GUKETOR-682196 format. One record per residue (C-alpha): z, x, y; residue in three letters; residue number from 1. Coordinates in nm, 3 decimals. Layout:
BEGIN
z_x_y_aa_i
Z_X_Y_ALA_NUM
...
***
This chain:
BEGIN
z_x_y_aa_i
-8.878_-1.552_7.188_MET_1
-8.791_-1.189_7.249_ALA_2
-8.584_-1.020_6.983_ALA_3
-8.220_-0.952_7.064_ALA_4
-8.141_-0.594_7.166_PRO_5
-8.072_-0.364_6.874_HIS_6
-7.738_-0.176_6.875_VAL_7
-7.657_0.101_6.630_ILE_8
-7.284_0.146_6.587_VAL_9
-7.129_0.474_6.480_GLY_10
-6.937_0.341_6.179_LEU_11
-6.655_0.562_6.052_SER_12
-6.513_0.323_5.794_GLY_13
-6.211_0.256_6.016_GLY_14
-6.092_-0.063_6.179_VAL_15
-6.199_0.025_6.535_ASP_16
-6.567_0.092_6.464_SER_17
-6.577_-0.204_6.223_SER_18
-6.448_-0.443_6.489_VAL_19
-6.696_-0.290_6.734_THR_20
-6.981_-0.389_6.502_ALA_21
-6.833_-0.736_6.449_TYR_22
-6.790_-0.804_6.821_LEU_23
-7.143_-0.694_6.906_LEU_24
-7.287_-0.916_6.637_LYS_25
-7.082_-1.207_6.768_GLU_26
-7.226_-1.136_7.113_GLN_27
-7.578_-1.183_6.978_GLY_28
-7.697_-0.826_6.935_TYR_29
-7.891_-0.709_6.631_ARG_30
-7.648_-0.462_6.481_VAL_31
-7.686_-0.173_6.238_SER_32
-7.434_0.088_6.132_GLY_33
-7.475_0.464_6.118_LEU_34
-7.229_0.672_5.917_PHE_35
-7.209_1.040_6.012_MET_36
-7.120_1.309_5.760_VAL_37
-6.973_1.594_5.965_ASN_38
-6.799_1.799_5.698_TRP_39
-6.905_1.868_5.340_THR_40
-6.706_2.174_5.224_GLU_41
-6.400_2.017_5.067_ASP_42
-6.340_2.122_4.707_GLU_43
-5.974_2.015_4.720_GLN_44
-6.023_1.661_4.848_GLY_45
-5.856_1.692_5.188_TYR_46
-6.140_1.523_5.375_CYS_47
-6.168_1.146_5.328_THR_48
-6.537_1.122_5.420_SER_49
-6.650_0.988_5.080_ALA_50
-6.387_0.710_5.083_ASP_51
-6.466_0.631_5.446_ASP_52
-6.835_0.589_5.360_PHE_53
-6.747_0.336_5.091_GLN_54
-6.534_0.146_5.345_ASP_55
-6.826_0.148_5.590_ALA_56
-7.056_0.013_5.317_ARG_57
-6.811_-0.268_5.244_ALA_58
-6.788_-0.364_5.612_VAL_59
-7.166_-0.369_5.649_CYS_60
-7.191_-0.593_5.343_ALA_61
-6.931_-0.828_5.494_GLU_62
-7.117_-0.837_5.827_LEU_63
-7.461_-0.851_5.661_ASP_64
-7.593_-0.554_5.857_ILE_65
-7.784_-0.244_5.752_ALA_66
-7.608_0.090_5.711_LEU_67
-7.774_0.426_5.768_HIS_68
-7.622_0.759_5.667_ARG_69
-7.695_1.093_5.829_VAL_70
-7.567_1.444_5.761_ASP_71
-7.466_1.633_6.075_PHE_72
-7.255_1.891_5.892_SER_73
-7.479_2.179_6.000_ARG_74
-7.459_2.076_6.365_GLU_75
-7.085_2.027_6.334_TYR_76
-7.031_2.370_6.179_ARG_77
-7.248_2.546_6.438_GLU_78
-7.144_2.355_6.750_ARG_79
-6.782_2.257_6.679_VAL_80
-6.626_2.451_6.393_PHE_81
-6.756_2.795_6.497_ALA_82
-6.623_2.736_6.849_HIS_83
-6.292_2.616_6.703_PHE_84
-6.246_2.938_6.503_LEU_85
-6.354_3.165_6.788_ALA_86
-6.105_3.006_7.025_ASP_87
-5.817_3.037_6.779_TYR_88
-5.909_3.402_6.716_ALA_89
-5.888_3.454_7.094_ALA_90
-5.537_3.302_7.109_GLY_91
-5.646_2.967_7.255_LYS_92
-5.572_2.615_7.126_THR_93
-5.909_2.434_7.121_PRO_94
-5.965_2.060_7.101_ASN_95
-6.228_1.983_6.833_PRO_96
-6.233_1.612_6.922_ASP_97
-6.365_1.690_7.269_VAL_98
-6.623_1.924_7.118_LEU_99
-6.727_1.672_6.850_CYS_100
-6.795_1.401_7.107_ASN_101
-6.992_1.639_7.327_ARG_102
-7.184_1.825_7.057_GLU_103
-7.232_1.564_6.783_VAL_104
-7.147_1.201_6.859_LYS_105
-7.328_1.182_7.191_PHE_106
-7.597_1.438_7.120_ALA_107
-7.766_1.435_6.775_PRO_108
-7.608_1.100_6.683_PHE_109
-7.739_0.932_6.996_ARG_110
-8.084_1.087_6.954_GLU_111
-8.098_0.989_6.586_HIS_112
-8.000_0.631_6.664_ALA_113
-8.265_0.601_6.933_LEU_114
-8.526_0.735_6.689_ARG_115
-8.419_0.460_6.448_LEU_116
-8.512_0.205_6.714_GLY_117
-8.181_0.141_6.887_ALA_118
-8.182_-0.010_7.234_ASP_119
-7.814_0.083_7.264_TYR_120
-7.557_0.282_7.072_ILE_121
-7.192_0.190_7.041_ALA_122
-6.872_0.346_6.910_THR_123
-6.515_0.233_6.855_GLY_124
-6.372_0.449_7.132_HIS_125
-6.104_0.297_7.352_TYR_126
-6.283_0.336_7.684_ALA_127
-6.500_0.131_7.915_SER_128
-6.833_0.209_8.072_ILE_129
-6.991_0.059_8.380_GLU_130
-7.367_0.088_8.402_HIS_131
-7.441_0.117_8.774_ARG_132
-7.754_0.185_8.979_ASP_133
-7.643_0.545_9.035_ASP_134
-7.568_0.604_8.666_GLY_135
-7.305_0.522_8.404_PRO_136
-6.938_0.544_8.499_GLN_137
-6.668_0.612_8.239_LEU_138
-6.348_0.410_8.288_LEU_139
-6.006_0.422_8.127_ARG_140
-5.926_0.164_7.860_ALA_141
-5.684_-0.122_7.919_VAL_142
-5.462_0.016_7.639_ASP_143
-5.333_0.337_7.797_ASP_144
-5.166_0.439_7.471_ASN_145
-5.504_0.436_7.294_LYS_146
-5.727_0.541_7.585_ASP_147
-5.979_0.801_7.465_GLN_148
-6.149_0.900_7.788_THR_149
-5.970_1.235_7.753_TYR_150
-6.188_1.306_7.448_PHE_151
-6.504_1.178_7.618_LEU_152
-6.476_1.370_7.945_ALA_153
-6.684_1.662_7.817_GLY_154
-6.990_1.447_7.742_VAL_155
-7.274_1.485_7.992_GLU_156
-7.311_1.181_8.214_ARG_157
-7.671_1.118_8.110_ALA_158
-7.558_1.085_7.747_GLN_159
-7.368_0.767_7.838_PHE_160
-7.692_0.586_7.923_GLU_161
-7.742_0.295_7.682_ARG_162
-7.389_0.336_7.541_VAL_163
-7.152_0.043_7.481_LEU_164
-6.773_0.058_7.432_PHE_165
-6.667_-0.295_7.331_PRO_166
-6.299_-0.206_7.273_LEU_167
-6.223_-0.090_7.629_GLY_168
-6.066_-0.421_7.728_GLY_169
-5.860_-0.465_7.410_LEU_170
-5.528_-0.338_7.283_ARG_171
-5.490_-0.206_6.931_LYS_172
-5.290_-0.504_6.798_PRO_173
-5.567_-0.734_6.923_GLU_174
-5.827_-0.526_6.741_VAL_175
-5.635_-0.555_6.415_ARG_176
-5.599_-0.932_6.468_GLN_177
-5.975_-0.961_6.517_ILE_178
-6.036_-0.761_6.199_ALA_179
-5.799_-0.989_6.008_THR_180
-5.958_-1.310_6.139_ARG_181
-6.305_-1.173_6.058_ALA_182
-6.197_-1.096_5.702_GLY_183
-6.283_-0.727_5.722_LEU_184
-6.144_-0.533_5.428_THR_185
-6.034_-0.246_5.655_VAL_186
-5.804_-0.462_5.870_HIS_187
-5.493_-0.286_5.734_ARG_188
-5.642_0.063_5.708_LYS_189
-5.430_0.326_5.879_LYS_190
-5.568_0.508_6.179_ASP_191
-5.706_0.850_6.097_SER_192
-5.496_1.136_6.229_THR_193
-5.566_1.503_6.261_GLY_194
-5.896_1.674_6.191_ILE_195
-6.118_1.585_5.895_CYS_196
-6.174_1.941_5.777_PHE_197
-5.799_2.011_5.772_ILE_198
-5.673_1.680_5.632_GLY_199
-5.311_1.668_5.517_GLU_200
-5.274_2.038_5.436_ARG_201
-5.065_2.282_5.642_GLU_202
-5.260_2.402_5.945_PHE_203
-5.150_2.762_5.890_ARG_204
-5.275_2.756_5.529_ASP_205
-5.610_2.619_5.641_PHE_206
-5.659_2.871_5.920_LEU_207
-5.570_3.162_5.689_ALA_208
-5.886_3.083_5.490_ASN_209
-6.097_3.185_5.790_TYR_210
-5.890_3.419_6.009_LEU_211
-5.699_3.722_5.883_LYS_212
-5.327_3.739_5.963_PRO_213
-5.260_3.967_6.260_ASP_214
-4.883_4.029_6.273_PRO_215
-4.693_4.127_6.584_GLY_216
-4.355_4.108_6.752_PRO_217
-4.176_3.800_6.879_ILE_218
-4.007_3.898_7.204_VAL_219
-3.774_3.701_7.427_ASP_220
-3.824_3.660_7.800_ASP_221
-3.621_3.976_7.860_ARG_222
-3.852_4.185_7.644_GLY_223
-3.625_4.219_7.338_ARG_224
-3.792_4.201_6.999_GLU_225
-3.616_3.928_6.801_ILE_226
-3.858_3.863_6.517_GLY_227
-4.208_3.899_6.377_ARG_228
-4.502_3.659_6.360_HIS_229
-4.811_3.655_6.137_GLN_230
-5.068_3.588_6.409_GLY_231
-5.083_3.451_6.763_LEU_232
-5.338_3.191_6.650_MET_233
-5.064_3.005_6.463_TYR_234
-4.870_2.921_6.781_TYR_235
-4.929_2.722_7.095_THR_236
-4.760_2.708_7.434_LEU_237
-4.445_2.495_7.432_GLY_238
-4.414_2.502_7.052_GLN_239
-4.059_2.469_6.922_ARG_240
-4.079_2.433_6.545_ARG_241
-4.179_2.694_6.291_GLY_242
-4.078_3.005_6.485_LEU_243
-3.829_3.130_6.225_GLY_244
-3.592_3.291_6.474_ILE_245
-3.278_3.078_6.451_GLY_246
-2.941_3.250_6.472_GLY_247
-3.058_3.537_6.693_THR_248
-2.785_3.787_6.775_LYS_249
-2.669_3.762_7.135_GLY_250
-2.840_3.427_7.193_ALA_251
-2.707_3.073_7.199_SER_252
-2.781_2.819_6.925_GLU_253
-3.028_2.641_7.154_ALA_254
-3.384_2.609_7.024_PRO_255
-3.655_2.860_7.113_TRP_256
-3.990_2.772_7.272_TYR_257
-4.317_2.961_7.295_VAL_258
-4.364_3.041_7.664_VAL_259
-4.651_3.287_7.649_GLY_260
-4.869_3.531_7.458_LYS_261
-4.950_3.897_7.528_ALA_262
-5.265_3.957_7.319_PRO_263
-5.290_4.326_7.412_ALA_264
-4.950_4.384_7.250_ASP_265
-4.996_4.113_6.986_LYS_266
-4.668_3.974_7.124_ALA_267
-4.546_3.616_7.113_LEU_268
-4.310_3.546_7.404_ILE_269
-4.029_3.295_7.355_VAL_270
-3.737_3.160_7.556_ALA_271
-3.461_2.903_7.514_GLN_272
-3.533_2.716_7.836_ASP_273
-3.766_2.417_7.772_PRO_274
-3.863_2.428_8.141_ALA_275
-3.897_2.806_8.160_HIS_276
-4.099_2.919_8.466_PRO_277
-4.368_3.065_8.235_GLN_278
-4.414_2.719_8.085_LEU_279
-4.452_2.538_8.415_MET_280
-4.803_2.533_8.562_ALA_281
-4.859_2.518_8.939_ARG_282
-5.236_2.513_8.897_SER_283
-5.517_2.579_8.653_LEU_284
-5.890_2.632_8.645_LEU_285
-6.095_2.363_8.469_ALA_286
-6.416_2.542_8.380_ALA_287
-6.693_2.476_8.340_PRO_288
-6.627_2.133_8.489_PHE_289
-6.836_1.845_8.353_ASN_290
-6.861_1.595_8.640_ALA_291
-6.918_1.231_8.550_LEU_292
-7.027_1.138_8.900_GLY_293
-6.958_1.249_9.256_PRO_294
-6.611_1.391_9.314_LEU_295
-6.404_1.254_9.604_PRO_296
-6.419_1.475_9.912_THR_297
-6.155_1.312_10.133_ASP_298
-5.869_1.531_10.003_GLY_299
-5.660_1.246_9.864_ARG_300
-5.455_1.314_9.551_PRO_301
-5.627_1.256_9.218_LEU_302
-5.470_1.237_8.873_GLN_303
-5.500_1.495_8.595_ALA_304
-5.425_1.477_8.225_ARG_305
-5.382_1.808_8.039_ILE_306
-5.340_1.667_7.688_ARG_307
-5.423_1.344_7.508_HIS_308
-5.154_1.084_7.583_ARG_309
-5.000_1.321_7.834_GLY_310
-4.872_1.167_8.154_ALA_311
-5.110_1.150_8.449_LEU_312
-5.011_1.406_8.710_ALA_313
-5.097_1.389_9.079_ASP_314
-5.310_1.681_9.191_CYS_315
-5.559_1.809_9.443_ARG_316
-5.881_1.991_9.363_ILE_317
-6.089_2.265_9.521_SER_318
-6.412_2.425_9.409_ALA_319
-6.413_2.777_9.268_GLU_320
-6.711_2.979_9.153_ARG_321
-6.657_2.902_8.785_ASP_322
-6.515_2.550_8.804_GLY_323
-6.248_2.342_8.974_LEU_324
-5.903_2.464_9.073_ARG_325
-5.651_2.187_8.998_VAL_326
-5.329_2.215_9.203_GLU_327
-5.044_1.998_9.079_PHE_328
-4.815_1.826_9.326_LEU_329
-4.536_1.872_9.068_GLU_330
-4.545_2.158_8.813_PRO_331
-4.672_2.056_8.469_GLN_332
-4.531_2.182_8.139_ARG_333
-4.746_2.371_7.888_ALA_334
-5.099_2.375_8.026_ALA_335
-5.262_2.530_7.720_VAL_336
-5.568_2.757_7.732_ASP_337
-5.850_2.595_7.536_GLY_338
-5.735_2.237_7.583_GLN_339
-5.903_2.012_7.840_PHE_340
-5.796_1.909_8.186_CYS_341
-5.942_1.566_8.266_VAL_342
-5.944_1.419_8.616_LEU_343
-5.914_1.057_8.722_TYR_344
-5.943_0.857_9.040_ASP_345
-5.752_0.546_8.940_GLY_346
-5.937_0.395_8.643_ALA_347
-6.245_0.613_8.698_ARG_348
-6.277_0.922_8.478_CYS_349
-6.422_1.198_8.693_LEU_350
-6.486_1.446_8.410_GLY_351
-6.311_1.747_8.269_GLY_352
-6.318_2.116_8.190_GLY_353
-6.151_2.366_7.961_GLU_354
-5.811_2.490_8.080_ILE_355
-5.784_2.855_8.179_GLY_356
-5.649_3.089_8.447_ASN_357
-5.321_2.900_8.462_VAL_358
-5.085_2.988_8.749_LYS_359
-4.722_2.931_8.653_THR_360
-4.389_2.935_8.836_LEU_361
-4.307_3.276_8.686_ALA_362
***
């Protein structure tokens, strides 16, 4: 009798990847776990990687499966963290989760798992994948609140070959119920939030370890200087909190919002209108665009998402030299340079590209 296919699961020590391993074993696969170490410089204990590894070991013992451990911290620093810092220094707001999936989880991780003898790899992402004759197709998860196709849209289509996403048809409460019934010790473990290398510390404090403060003026939308900031990298479009400009003379008590940046003048531009024309995007360039299959050519509206868990917005697309121009049928608030714009045709994820060259209502 032929041996069952071997699946190596990217085990993080969390409930989602643990249930992924459990479900695949229940389905008859030979399952192993692979724990990735992506960050090692953590003298102050902000990263939970060591604890997560112990949780992964416990789950593998409970499931009676082997656990491998691999250090991808060099790849992560070179391919994700360096890009992260460079983008912040340039005044952008990058998305390291998109970069991590593209540069680590579906590149060296996939290759390492295949070298270990895997027939398939699997992760605990909330997404679905359809393996078709013309190639794999990424699909949105049933649980729209947990759907992670936004973070996967930068992965090259070929990297989804031999990939399984068992959680795509489940909702998070169901996953926790499965973990409880299976007796997995992580069934009550909280979902990880934020970025491992930052942990629970203040983002500004973390960034100051790598980028020097670069002060400049805070100006309102009429050009009046109303405060000072310590660096444009500490702020993002649409931000309301942490501006330190309450009680401005001649202004109402309404909150202020970041509506733009002027890097040449080191100026942070703010206004008290949450739907200020400078905040509202008519279109953007998604570039370079990573296509996950043929793009529709019939001109019908597609859907775009410009942030994780952001609402899907109807749009039309056209090709430009550097990427895709995405024209919104209704203006969208705070399309942030450095984040990703991901396109959908119903449940089908068409791919995505980094946001830039935003055209606003101003």
